[in-house]
C-alpha positions as CSV (number, residue, x, y, z in Angstrom):
1,M,118.2,94.0,105.2
2,G,115.4,91.5,105.0
3,K,113.4,92.6,108.0
4,T,112.5,95.8,105.8
5,I,110.7,93.8,103.0
6,R,107.1,93.3,103.1
7,K,106.1,90.2,104.3
8,I,104.3,88.9,101.1
9,I,107.3,89.5,98.9
10,L,109.7,87.9,101.4
11,V,107.5,84.6,100.5
12,V,107.7,85.2,96.6
13,M,111.7,85.5,97.6
14,Q,111.8,82.5,99.7
15,K,110.5,80.4,96.8
16,D,113.3,80.8,94.8
17,F,115.7,80.8,97.9
18,P,114.2,78.9,100.9
19,N,117.0,80.1,103.1
20,F,116.6,83.8,102.6
21,S,115.8,85.3,106.1
22,K,114.6,88.5,107.5
23,E,118.4,88.8,108.8
24,K,120.2,88.1,105.7
25,S,120.5,91.4,102.9
26,L,120.2,92.1,99.2
27,S,120.1,94.8,96.7
28,A,117.8,97.2,96.0
29,T,117.6,95.5,92.2
30,E,116.5,92.3,93.8
31,V,113.8,93.6,96.0
32,I,112.7,95.5,92.8
33,F,112.6,92.3,90.9
34,Y,110.9,90.2,93.6
35,R,108.2,93.1,94.2
36,E,107.8,93.1,90.1
37,K,107.4,89.3,90.2
38,Y,104.7,89.4,93.0
39,I,102.8,92.0,91.0
40,S,103.0,90.2,87.9
41,N,101.7,86.7,90.2
42,Y,99.1,88.6,91.8
43,F,97.3,90.2,88.4
44,S,97.4,86.5,86.5
45,Y,96.0,85.5,89.6
46,E,93.2,88.1,89.3
47,I,92.8,88.2,85.2
48,G,92.3,83.8,85.7
49,E,89.6,84.8,88.4
50,L,87.7,87.4,86.1
51,S,88.0,84.7,83.4
52,N,86.5,82.2,85.2
53,L,83.6,84.2,86.6
54,E,82.9,85.5,82.9
55,S,82.8,81.6,82.1
56,K,80.0,81.2,85.0
57,I,78.0,84.5,83.7
58,N,78.3,83.1,80.3
59,D,77.1,79.6,81.0
60,E,74.0,81.4,83.2
61,L,73.1,83.3,80.1
62,K,73.4,80.6,77.8
63,E,70.7,78.4,80.4
64,Y,68.8,81.7,80.3
65,D,68.7,81.9,76.4
66,S,67.7,78.3,76.4
67,C,64.8,78.3,78.7
68,G,62.9,80.4,76.0
69,N,63.3,83.7,78.4
């Protein structure tokens, strides 16, 4: 049942199936698929955030080095 699915995974499912609600049911395989999709999206976002932070640090180090320090 949809009511047993974590809300964040339900949100991911509803992007593909907007009419899916907590009252509907789905297979365990489908739940696993959307859980994996959520995890994949989460890590992709986090990796992007780390890349942005790395770029900022590199820019700061370049600026620091260019100041003759």
